[in-house]
N, C-alpha and C positions, 0 to 999 in steps of 0.2 A: 914894372916890367921894362924896358930895357930901351923897348920897341914897340910901337905897332904894328901886330902879328898877327896870324892865326897860332895859334896854340895846341897841341892835346895835352892832357892833364892825366895821371893814370895815379891809380892808388895801391900799394899793395897791403894789405892785410885780413889777416886770420881775426872771422866772421867781423861783424857789423863797420863798416864805418860810410858817411857820406862829406861830400868835401862841398862848397859853397864859394862861389867866388861874387863878392856884392852881389848877397842874399839871393845867388840864384844859383840849383841844382845843378853843377857840372859834373858832380859824378858819384854815383852809388852800386853802393860794394854793400850794402847791406842785407843783415841777414844772418842769421849760423851757416858759417862753414869753413872749410881747408883752407888754407897759405893759399889765395887769389888776388888778381890782378886784374881791375876796372877802369876806361876810359871812358872818356869826355874828350869833346872841341870845344871851343871857345876864343873867339877873335878880342885881343886885348888891346886900350889904347897904352900907350906909353905913359909912364909913372903909375901910382901908388893902385893898389887896390885891396879893398877886405877881401880875407882868407878864412874860413868856420869849415874847423873838422871838429864831426861827434865821432866818436869814435869807442863799442863797447866788443867786451872779449870773455864770452864765457864760459867756453873748455880749451882745452891745449894749449898750443902758441898765443905768447900776445904780440904783432908784429900790425905794423905799422908806419909805412913807410911813401911818399911823395914823389911823384917825378913830375916834368914838364918836358917838351917837345915843343922848340919852336921851328913851322913849315922849311923843312929841309934842315934841319938840324939832324944831331945825335938828342937822345933823350940823356937829364939832367938830373940827380937827386937833388930836391927844393932842401936849400942849406939855411941852417940858422940866419947866415952873412943877407942873407936876403928878405929878411923878416924885419919889420919892424910893428914894433905893439904902437900904441899911446893909449 
């Protein structure tokens, strides 16, 4: 995170998905369903955080998009340039 703040994290998925930050479940959009967006709120300190996403697709389309919104700012899709693999 570029700075310490409160963030809303959301995931748009067709069928089940869960998003964890630092091993804590933040967004639960699990189950078999049509395209649906689910939200979670978290305060994150400046710096790197462990991000884990689980996802499955069963019937219909396959969509998975992740977004974050800093308090008071516009929602933005999480881009590959914001991710770091160790």
